[in-house]
C-alpha positions in Angstrom: 0.0 -0.1 0.0 3.2 2.6 -0.2 1.8 5.2 -2.5 4.7 5.4 -4.8 4.7 1.2 -5.4 2.7 2.0 -8.6 2.0 4.5 -11.3 1.8 8.0 -10.4 1.1 11.1 -12.3 2.1 8.7 -15.6 5.2 7.5 -14.3 6.2 4.1 -13.0 7.9 4.5 -9.6 8.7 0.7 -9.1 10.1 0.0 -12.5 13.5 -0.7 -10.7 11.6 -3.3 -8.5 9.8 -4.9 -11.6 13.1 -5.3 -13.4 14.6 -7.5 -10.7 11.1 -9.1 -10.1 11.0 -8.2 -6.3 7.3 -9.1 -5.8 8.4 -12.9 -6.7 11.6 -12.6 -4.5 9.3 -11.5 -1.5 7.2 -14.7 -1.8 10.4 -16.5 -1.0 12.0 -14.1 1.4 11.7 -10.4 2.9 13.7 -8.5 5.0 14.3 -9.6 8.4 15.2 -7.3 11.5 18.2 -9.5 12.2 20.2 -8.5 9.1 21.7 -5.0 9.4 22.4 -3.2 6.4 25.0 -0.3 6.7 24.5 2.9 4.5 27.9 4.6 4.6 27.5 7.8 2.6 27.3 11.8 2.8 24.2 12.0 4.9 21.1 9.8 6.3 18.1 11.1 7.3 17.2 8.5 9.9 14.0 9.9 11.1 12.7 10.0 7.6 9.0 8.6 8.0 9.7 5.8 5.6 12.8 4.9 7.2 12.7 5.3 10.9 16.3 4.2 11.9 16.8 3.8 15.6 19.2 6.3 16.8 21.9 3.8 18.2 22.2 2.7 14.3 23.3 6.3 13.2 26.5 7.7 13.3 28.7 10.8 12.1 32.0 10.8 11.6 34.2 13.9 11.9 37.6 15.0 12.1 39.1 17.5 14.8 42.3 18.3 16.1 44.3 15.3 14.5 41.9 12.4 15.4 38.4 11.2 14.1 35.1 11.6 16.2 32.2 9.5 16.2 28.9 11.1 17.1 25.9 8.4 17.5 22.4 9.2 17.4 22.5 11.2 14.2 23.7 10.9 10.4 21.5 13.7 9.2 22.3 16.8 7.0 22.7 19.9 8.8 19.6 21.6 7.9 16.0 20.8 8.7 13.6 19.1 6.1 11.7 21.8 4.4 14.5 24.6 4.8 15.0 26.6 1.8 18.6 25.6 2.1 19.8 22.9 -0.4 21.5 20.7 1.6 19.0 18.0 1.9 19.6 17.7 -2.1 23.1 16.3 -1.4 21.7 13.6 0.9 22.7 10.8 -1.4 22.5 8.3 1.5 19.0 8.9 2.5 18.1 7.8 -1.2 20.4 4.8 -0.9 18.8 3.8 2.6 15.4 4.1 1.1 16.1 2.0 -1.8 17.7 -0.9 0.5 15.1 -0.9 3.4 12.4 1.7 3.3 9.3 0.2 5.6 7.1 -1.7 3.2 3.4 -1.5 3.5 3.2 1.2 6.0 1.1 3.6 3.4 3.8 5.9 3.2 6.4 6.7 0.2 8.3 3.8 -1.5 8.8 0.2 -1.3 12.1 -1.2 -1.2 13.7 -4.7 -1.9 14.8 -5.2 1.5 12.1 -3.5 3.6 12.4 -5.1 7.1 16.0 -5.3 7.6 17.6 -3.1 10.4 19.4 -0.1 8.7 22.2 1.7 9.7 23.2 5.1 8.4 26.7 6.5 8.8 27.5 9.9 7.6 31.0 10.1 6.4 31.4 13.4 4.8 33.1 16.7 5.6 30.1 19.3 5.6 32.2 21.8 3.7 32.2 19.4 0.9 28.8 17.7 0.9 29.2 15.7 -2.2 32.3 13.8 -1.0 32.4 11.0 1.4 35.9 11.9 3.0 36.0 9.6 6.0 34.9 6.5 4.3 37.1 4.0 6.0 36.3 5.2 9.5 32.6 4.9 8.5 33.2 1.3 7.5 34.7 0.6 10.4 32.3 1.9 12.7 29.6 0.0 10.7 31.8 -3.2 11.1 32.4 -3.0 14.7 28.5 -2.3 15.2 27.2 -5.4 13.8 26.8 -4.7 10.3 26.2 -7.8 7.9 26.0 -5.7 4.7 28.0 -2.6 4.1 26.8 -0.4 1.1 29.5 2.0 0.1 28.6 4.9 -2.2 32.3 6.0 -2.9 35.3 5.3 -5.2 38.5 6.4 -6.3 41.0 5.4 -8.8 43.5 4.2 -6.4 43.6 1.8 -3.6 45.4 2.4 -0.5 46.8 -0.3 1.8 44.6 0.6 4.4 41.4 0.3 2.3 42.4 -2.9 0.9 43.3 -4.2 4.5 39.9 -2.9 5.7 38.1 -4.7 3.0 39.7 -7.9 3.6 39.1 -7.7 7.5 35.5 -7.2 6.8 35.1 -9.9 4.3 37.0 -12.4 7.0 34.4 -11.5 9.3 31.5 -12.6 6.9 30.3 -8.9 6.1 29.1 -8.7 2.5 30.7 -5.4 0.7 28.8 -3.6 -2.0 30.3 -0.6 -3.5 29.8 1.8 -6.6 31.4 1.1 -9.7 31.5 4.7 -10.4 29.2 7.3 -12.0 32.1 8.8 -14.7 31.3 6.4 -17.6 30.6 9.3 -20.1 34.1 10.8 -19.3 36.2 8.1 -17.8 36.1 4.2 -17.6 38.9 3.5 -15.1 38.8 0.8 -12.7 37.3 2.0 -9.3 38.2 1.0 -5.9 37.3 -0.6 -3.4 34.4 -1.9 -6.0 37.5 -3.5 -8.1 38.7 -5.8 -5.3 37.8 -9.3 -4.9 36.3 -8.8 -1.5 33.9 -6.6 -2.8 30.6 -6.6 -4.9 30.8 -4.0 -7.6 27.5 -2.6 -8.5 27.0 -0.4 -12.0 23.5 1.2 -13.3 21.3 0.4 -15.9 18.3 2.5 -17.2 14.7 1.7 -17.4 15.4 -0.4 -20.4 17.9 -2.4 -19.0 20.7 -0.8 -20.8 23.7 0.5 -19.1 23.3 4.1 -18.0 25.4 6.6 -19.8 27.3 7.7 -17.0 27.6 4.2 -15.1 31.3 2.8 -15.2 32.3 -0.8 -15.8 35.9 -1.0 -16.2 38.0 -1.9 -19.4 37.4 -5.2 -21.5 
């Protein structure tokens, strides 16, 4: 009964769920609260009415005086919803969290493939540069240390540091499923992106409504 699980104003808002036959998958398995999925991104609006993430599963990573600080209880953008400020436009993490685990059949917003899982939201950005996920490894580490079974990573770079490779291997060895963006510069560049290219990580590209690779999505050479 989610209002955006259907055709609204002539637009099919569930085309992505139709494409992966989500309704058939839900007949076999639905999201369970015992599975914790962490969204490491710029911001996640945890108290969004279609997310309702427990405050214990929200964290903001910051850097001050030579060390990292972890503020538990929020991962929300630094403006109120409804403000004329555009900071919420940069809340890529809220969008991703909704796709992963928006609450299904609550008469609110959208439906999600994993509705019912326990979401974790980790803000790992420098507030001065909202579009960049600056403290990515620290965000992944916090998620891993606080029970994440799956970690979604919306960041990539052309090079992998030793610390990043070690972090991914450590999480993989713990049985954590790691998912990362293949990159969004396919119309400009198509280089291999880290951590998506690492053997411990599932790389995710993008397709459009016709099932074709999105013009901006990267996929690597070959």
